C-alpha positions as MATLAB code, in Angstrom:
seq = 'XXXXXXXXXXXXXXXXXXXXXXXXXXXXXXXXXXXXXXXXXXXXXXXXXXXXXXXXXXXXXXXXXXXXXXXXXXXXXXXXXXX';
ca = [
      11.211    1.987   13.982;
      11.670    0.454   10.540;
      14.190    1.158    7.807;
      12.409    2.031    4.540;
      15.460    2.399    2.342;
      19.091    3.323    2.658;
      18.149    6.883    3.665;
      14.728    6.767    5.364;
      13.272    5.433    8.591;
       9.624    4.917    9.484;
       8.534    5.641   13.045;
       5.032    4.603   14.074;
       3.765    5.899   17.402;
       0.025    6.093   16.907;
      -1.606    8.384   16.079;
       1.577    9.694   14.372;
       3.384    7.998   11.507;
       6.672    9.707   10.614;
       9.187    9.281    7.830;
      12.585   10.850    8.403;
      15.260   11.106    5.731;
      18.899   12.087    5.459;
      18.808   12.569    1.666;
      19.225   16.333    1.743;
      17.451   19.108   -0.126;
      18.990   18.363   -3.532;
      18.020   14.671   -3.575;
      15.516   13.183   -5.964;
      12.160   12.098   -4.576;
      11.418    8.533   -3.538;
       8.022    6.873   -2.963;
       6.969    4.314   -0.385;
       3.792    2.354    0.249;
       2.832    2.422    3.909;
       0.815   -0.710    4.666;
      -2.325   -0.593    6.803;
      -0.948   -3.403    8.961;
       1.895   -1.105    9.985;
       0.022    2.201   10.281;
      -3.350    0.980   11.582;
      -5.163    3.162    9.037;
      -8.528    2.169    7.622;
      -9.603    1.997    3.954;
     -10.388    5.328    2.262;
      -9.254    7.291    5.310;
      -8.176   10.937    5.119;
      -4.577   11.451    6.274;
      -2.776   14.779    6.709;
       0.920   15.633    6.793;
       1.390   17.924    9.805;
       4.553   19.434    8.261;
       3.252   20.413    4.810;
      -0.533   20.238    5.458;
      -0.815   18.030    2.357;
      -3.875   15.783    2.341;
      -3.802   12.103    1.373;
      -6.388    9.324    1.211;
      -5.621    5.679    1.886;
      -6.629    3.150   -0.746;
      -9.295    0.462   -0.396;
      -6.949   -1.626    1.750;
      -5.882    1.225    4.031;
      -2.464    1.484    2.366;
      -0.969    4.861    1.463;
       1.653    5.815   -1.127;
       3.744    8.827   -0.093;
       6.804   10.522   -1.536;
       9.788   11.939    0.299;
      10.652   15.124   -1.622;
      13.829   17.143   -1.066;
      14.586   15.019    1.997;
      11.746   16.676    3.926;
      10.167   14.716    6.790;
       6.566   13.561    6.790;
       4.508   13.491    9.982;
       1.243   11.826    9.074;
      -1.914   11.528   11.131;
      -5.616   10.864   10.780;
      -7.069   14.072    9.315;
     -10.066   13.846   11.654;
      -7.698   14.590   14.570;
      -7.132   18.092   13.245;
      -8.067   20.693   15.862;
];
């Protein structure tokens, strides 16, 4: 587990990568870059948030920029693992 900011933690238990926040629903959004060295993701890889079903794509280095909006959690995984 890693602390991302004063209100978020990053939990990596492959294949899941989760961001949990205690900001609350009225908080402004905040963005983080998740590095490939931490997540294990490959360049240009499709990633899906299991909570919102939002799709992302990692950059050429395998890094991914995500935003925590309204304090909602993100549970990210390789989109190819979708049943």
